C-alpha positions as CSV (number, residue, x, y, z in Angstrom):
1,M,45.1,15.8,-9.0
2,K,42.3,18.0,-7.9
3,T,39.9,16.3,-5.5
4,Q,36.4,16.0,-6.8
5,R,34.1,17.5,-4.1
6,K,31.0,15.7,-3.1
7,V,27.6,17.5,-2.6
8,V,24.3,16.3,-1.3
9,A,21.3,17.9,-2.9
10,L,17.9,18.1,-1.1
11,I,15.4,16.8,-3.7
12,S,11.7,17.6,-3.2
13,G,10.6,16.5,-6.6
14,G,9.9,20.0,-8.0
15,L,11.8,22.0,-10.6
16,D,13.9,24.2,-8.3
17,S,15.6,21.3,-6.5
18,M,16.0,19.5,-9.8
19,L,17.8,22.6,-11.2
20,A,20.0,23.1,-8.2
21,A,21.3,19.5,-8.5
22,R,21.7,19.8,-12.2
23,I,23.8,23.0,-11.8
24,M,26.2,21.2,-9.5
25,L,26.5,18.3,-12.0
26,G,27.6,21.0,-14.5
27,Q,30.5,21.9,-12.2
28,N,32.2,18.5,-12.2
29,L,31.0,17.6,-8.7
30,H,29.9,14.3,-7.4
31,V,26.2,14.8,-6.6
32,E,23.8,12.6,-4.7
33,G,20.2,13.4,-3.7
34,L,18.4,13.3,-0.4
35,N,14.7,13.2,0.1
36,I,13.2,13.5,3.6
37,F,9.9,11.6,4.0
38,T,7.6,13.3,6.5
39,G,4.2,11.9,5.3
40,F,2.9,15.3,4.4
41,C,4.3,15.5,0.9
42,V,2.9,12.7,-1.2
43,Q,1.5,13.9,-4.5
44,G,1.7,10.4,-6.0
45,H,-0.5,9.1,-3.2
46,T,-3.5,11.2,-4.2
47,H,-2.8,10.8,-7.9
48,A,-2.9,7.1,-7.4
49,I,-6.2,7.1,-5.5
50,R,-8.6,9.7,-7.1
51,N,-10.4,8.8,-10.4
52,E,-9.9,12.4,-11.6
53,H,-6.1,11.9,-11.5
54,R,-6.0,8.6,-13.4
55,K,-4.3,10.2,-16.4
56,K,-1.5,11.6,-14.3
57,Q,1.6,9.5,-13.9
58,K,1.9,7.5,-10.7
59,R,5.3,8.2,-9.5
60,N,7.5,9.4,-6.7
61,D,8.6,12.8,-8.0
62,A,11.9,12.8,-6.1
63,L,12.9,9.4,-7.5
64,W,11.8,10.5,-11.0
65,V,13.9,13.7,-10.7
66,A,17.0,11.7,-9.6
67,E,16.6,9.3,-12.5
68,K,16.1,12.2,-15.0
69,I,19.3,14.0,-14.1
70,G,21.2,10.8,-13.4
71,I,22.0,10.9,-9.6
72,K,21.6,8.5,-6.8
73,L,18.8,9.3,-4.4
74,H,18.6,8.4,-0.7
75,I,15.2,8.6,1.1
76,I,15.1,9.1,4.8
77,D,12.1,8.2,6.9
78,A,11.6,11.2,9.3
79,I,7.9,10.7,10.2
80,E,8.6,10.5,14.0
81,A,11.4,13.0,14.1
82,Y,9.3,15.5,12.1
83,K,6.4,15.5,14.6
84,D,8.0,18.1,16.9
85,V,8.3,20.4,13.9
86,V,4.6,20.2,13.2
87,L,3.4,20.2,16.7
88,N,5.8,22.8,18.3
89,P,7.3,25.0,15.6
90,K,9.7,27.5,17.2
91,H,9.0,30.0,14.4
92,G,5.3,29.4,14.2
93,Y,3.1,28.5,11.3
94,G,2.5,30.2,8.0
95,A,-0.9,31.0,6.5
96,N,-2.1,27.5,7.5
97,L,-0.5,24.8,9.6
98,N,2.8,25.0,7.6
99,P,5.8,25.4,9.9
100,C,7.9,26.4,6.9
101,L,10.9,28.0,8.6
102,D,11.3,25.2,11.1
103,C,10.7,22.7,8.4
104,K,13.5,24.0,6.2
105,G,15.9,24.0,9.2
106,F,14.9,20.4,9.9
107,M,15.4,19.3,6.3
108,V,18.8,21.0,6.1
109,G,19.8,19.6,9.5
110,K,19.0,16.1,8.3
111,A,21.1,16.8,5.2
112,R,24.0,18.0,7.4
113,D,23.9,14.8,9.4
114,W,23.9,12.7,6.3
115,M,26.7,14.8,4.8
116,E,28.9,14.3,7.8
117,Q,28.2,10.6,8.1
118,N,29.0,10.0,4.5
119,G,32.0,12.1,3.9
120,F,30.3,14.8,1.7
121,D,31.5,18.4,1.6
122,F,28.5,20.6,1.4
123,I,24.7,20.9,0.8
124,V,22.6,22.5,-2.0
125,T,18.9,23.3,-2.0
126,G,16.6,24.7,-4.6
127,E,15.6,27.7,-2.4
128,V,15.0,31.0,-4.2
129,L,15.3,34.4,-2.5
130,G,11.8,35.9,-2.0
131,Q,9.9,32.9,-3.4
132,R,8.2,31.9,-0.1
133,P,7.1,34.5,2.4
134,K,7.9,32.5,5.5
135,S,11.1,30.7,4.9
136,Q,12.8,32.1,1.8
137,K,13.8,35.6,2.7
138,R,17.1,37.4,3.1
139,S,16.5,37.5,6.9
140,T,15.6,33.8,7.2
141,F,18.2,32.2,5.1
142,P,20.9,32.8,7.8
143,V,18.5,31.3,10.4
144,V,18.2,28.1,8.5
145,A,21.9,27.9,8.0
146,R,22.6,28.5,11.7
147,E,19.9,26.4,13.2
148,S,20.5,23.4,10.9
149,G,24.2,23.5,11.8
150,A,25.2,23.7,8.1
151,F,26.4,27.3,8.3
152,D,28.3,28.2,5.2
153,R,28.3,24.7,3.8
154,L,24.8,25.4,2.7
155,L,24.7,26.7,-0.9
156,R,21.6,27.9,-2.8
157,P,22.7,27.9,-6.4
158,L,19.6,29.5,-7.9
159,S,20.1,32.7,-5.8
160,A,23.8,32.5,-4.9
161,Q,24.9,35.7,-6.7
162,L,22.4,37.7,-4.5
163,L,23.8,36.2,-1.3
164,P,27.2,36.2,0.6
165,P,29.7,33.7,-0.8
166,T,29.6,30.4,1.0
167,L,32.5,28.1,1.7
168,P,32.2,26.1,-1.5
169,E,32.4,29.3,-3.5
170,R,35.3,30.9,-1.5
171,A,37.3,27.6,-1.6
172,G,36.8,27.3,-5.3
173,W,34.9,24.1,-5.2
174,V,32.2,25.8,-7.3
175,D,32.5,28.7,-9.7
176,R,30.3,31.5,-8.4
177,E,30.1,33.1,-11.8
178,K,28.2,30.0,-13.0
179,L,25.6,30.3,-10.3
180,F,22.4,32.4,-10.6
181,K,20.5,35.3,-9.1
182,F,16.9,34.3,-9.3
183,S,14.5,36.1,-6.9
184,G,10.8,36.5,-6.4
185,R,7.8,34.3,-7.0
186,S,8.0,34.2,-10.8
187,R,9.4,30.9,-12.2
188,R,10.1,32.3,-15.7
189,G,13.9,32.2,-15.2
190,Q,13.9,28.7,-13.8
191,I,11.8,27.5,-16.7
192,E,14.1,29.1,-19.2
193,L,17.1,27.5,-17.4
194,A,15.3,24.1,-17.6
195,N,14.9,24.5,-21.3
196,D,18.7,25.3,-21.6
197,F,19.4,22.1,-19.8
198,G,17.0,20.2,-22.0
199,I,14.6,19.6,-19.2
200,T,11.1,19.7,-20.7
201,E,9.1,17.8,-18.1
202,F,8.8,18.5,-14.4
203,S,6.1,18.0,-11.7
204,Q,5.3,21.7,-11.2
205,P,7.5,24.8,-11.2
206,A,7.4,25.5,-7.5
207,G,7.7,21.9,-6.4
208,G,5.1,22.6,-3.7
209,C,3.6,19.3,-2.5
210,C,3.2,20.0,1.2
211,F,-0.3,19.4,2.4
212,L,0.2,21.6,5.4
213,T,0.1,24.6,3.1
214,D,-3.3,23.6,1.9
215,T,-6.2,25.4,3.6
216,A,-8.7,22.5,3.4
217,Y,-6.1,20.0,4.7
218,S,-5.1,22.2,7.5
219,R,-8.7,22.6,8.6
220,K,-9.1,18.9,8.7
221,L,-5.9,18.5,10.7
222,Q,-7.0,21.1,13.2
223,D,-10.4,19.5,13.6
224,F,-8.6,16.1,14.1
225,W,-6.5,17.7,16.9
226,D,-9.5,19.5,18.4
227,H,-11.3,16.2,18.9
228,R,-8.4,14.1,20.3
229,P,-7.0,14.1,23.8
230,D,-3.6,15.3,22.5
231,R,-2.1,16.7,19.3
232,D,-0.2,13.6,18.3
233,Y,-0.7,11.7,15.0
234,E,0.3,8.6,13.2
235,L,1.0,8.1,9.5
236,D,-2.5,6.6,8.9
237,D,-4.1,9.6,10.5
238,I,-2.5,12.1,8.2
239,M,-3.0,10.0,5.1
240,L,-6.7,9.6,5.8
241,L,-7.1,13.4,6.1
242,K,-6.2,13.5,2.3
243,V,-9.0,11.2,1.4
244,G,-12.8,11.6,1.2
245,R,-15.4,14.0,2.5
246,H,-15.0,14.6,6.2
247,L,-18.3,15.4,8.0
248,R,-18.3,15.9,11.7
249,L,-21.8,15.5,13.0
250,T,-21.0,15.5,16.7
251,D,-17.9,16.1,18.8
252,S,-17.4,12.4,19.4
253,W,-17.4,11.1,15.8
254,K,-17.2,12.0,12.2
255,L,-17.8,10.3,8.8
256,I,-15.1,9.9,6.1
257,I,-17.1,9.3,2.9
258,A,-15.3,8.2,-0.3
259,R,-15.8,10.6,-3.2
260,D,-15.3,8.1,-6.0
261,S,-14.5,4.4,-6.7
262,G,-10.8,5.0,-6.3
263,E,-11.3,6.4,-2.8
264,T,-13.7,3.6,-2.0
265,H,-11.1,1.1,-2.9
266,Y,-8.6,2.9,-0.7
267,L,-10.9,3.2,2.3
268,N,-11.8,-0.4,2.1
269,G,-8.3,-1.1,3.3
270,Y,-9.2,0.5,6.7
271,R,-12.5,-1.3,7.3
272,S,-10.9,-3.6,9.9
273,K,-9.7,-0.6,11.9
274,F,-12.9,1.5,11.9
275,A,-16.7,1.1,12.3
276,H,-18.1,1.7,8.8
277,F,-21.1,1.9,6.6
278,A,-21.8,0.3,3.2
279,I,-24.9,0.7,1.0
280,T,-26.1,-2.7,0.0
281,S,-29.3,-2.0,-2.0
282,H,-27.6,0.4,-4.5
283,S,-24.2,1.5,-5.5
284,G,-22.4,3.9,-3.2
285,P,-19.3,4.8,-1.3
286,V,-17.7,3.1,1.7
287,T,-17.8,5.4,4.8
288,L,-15.6,5.1,7.8
289,V,-16.6,6.3,11.2
290,D,-13.8,8.0,13.0
291,G,-14.7,8.1,16.7
292,D,-17.2,6.4,19.0
293,I,-20.7,6.6,17.5
294,P,-23.6,5.9,19.9
295,D,-26.4,3.6,18.9
296,A,-28.8,6.6,18.9
297,D,-26.8,8.3,16.1
298,V,-26.4,5.3,13.7
299,E,-29.6,5.9,11.8
300,M,-28.8,9.5,11.3
301,A,-25.3,8.6,10.0
302,A,-26.8,5.9,7.7
303,R,-29.2,8.5,6.2
304,V,-26.2,10.8,5.5
305,V,-24.3,7.9,3.8
306,A,-27.4,7.1,1.7
307,R,-27.4,10.7,0.4
308,F,-24.0,10.3,-1.2
309,G,-24.7,7.1,-3.1
310,S,-26.7,6.6,-6.3
311,T,-29.7,6.6,-4.0
312,R,-30.7,10.2,-3.4
313,D,-34.0,9.7,-5.2
314,A,-34.8,6.3,-3.8
315,E,-37.7,5.8,-1.5
316,S,-35.6,3.6,0.8
317,V,-32.0,2.4,1.0
318,D,-30.4,-0.5,2.8
319,V,-27.2,0.5,4.6
320,C,-25.1,-2.1,6.5
321,F,-23.4,-0.8,9.6
322,T,-20.4,-2.7,10.9
323,R,-19.2,-1.9,14.4
324,S,-15.5,-1.8,15.3
325,D,-16.0,-5.3,17.0
326,G,-17.1,-6.7,13.6
327,S,-20.8,-7.1,14.5
328,Q,-23.3,-5.9,11.8
329,H,-26.8,-4.9,11.2
330,T,-28.7,-3.4,8.2
331,L,-30.9,-0.4,8.4
332,T,-33.5,0.6,5.8
333,V,-33.5,4.4,5.7
334,L,-34.6,7.4,3.6
335,P,-31.6,9.4,2.1
336,M,-31.1,12.6,4.0
337,L,-32.4,15.7,2.1
338,P,-29.9,18.4,1.2
339,S,-31.8,20.8,3.5
340,E,-31.2,18.5,6.4
341,I,-27.4,18.3,5.9
342,S,-25.8,21.1,8.0
343,E,-23.1,23.1,6.2
344,P,-20.9,23.2,9.4
345,W,-20.7,19.4,9.3
346,Y,-18.2,19.7,6.5
347,V,-14.8,19.8,8.0
């Protein structure tokens, strides 16, 4: 009897990786999914926090994709291992702080390790030739295959007919004629294929959920590094960069001000770790202080906090300041006027 080959599919939660795995299922292969958790790709996190996203489904997109197409999904925690990719990318960054080429090699390398440890035969990804300027080019595809150690056990089903045949194709494990030749940034072909498969719902066509590609997030991360003794980070650090307004009033400290009740609820969970402000005379957001704020700056910070509550027209506002040691005192302040708030404060 012909041996059923086993393939591990990298699943990001977007349409392309969903299609790549589904194509393999159509070729009578045993398919299991792999999702690499780095901390930078958490759409469900922001959807669960912000009030404006309340109507969006709260889900892990990778798990949802696996359930939809009927495969088992394995999630690997790679937060620590991924740090070197972010901090020291061999191939540099993209338009922001996205180390796309190094990231793809890292992901495929993790999949190769898992493949070898679990007796699987090859790897598939949802990469499309020409879709991403940094990592999905004809010149970079071989780099990822080589540096990950996957070599020709890495198959990209969506663009396979535009690329040299891989081992799974040459060995007859998959039918190359049933693979595709998608290229470029348009997702029209993938959406049509999804319709052919009966897939009518997906998170977004590109599956792009990496915060490092976001200009605003990258600016906050760079500011974070600029004001720390080194460029290290922890999971809480990178999660907090996704939440609230970040205002850096001095080099030694900044404010993280919740933008709605959802963010206020989330930031409340960090009050034991940070000095923080809370408006007590009116409704308003919780505000964390990241850094060491001197006593001389507390009143100025309290006035900024008062500006972002339901207090901007009030003659006076009571703001409670809690230091990192737990001691408290309340200040009565005038909300800061818009003309007093410096635009460069916004990170």
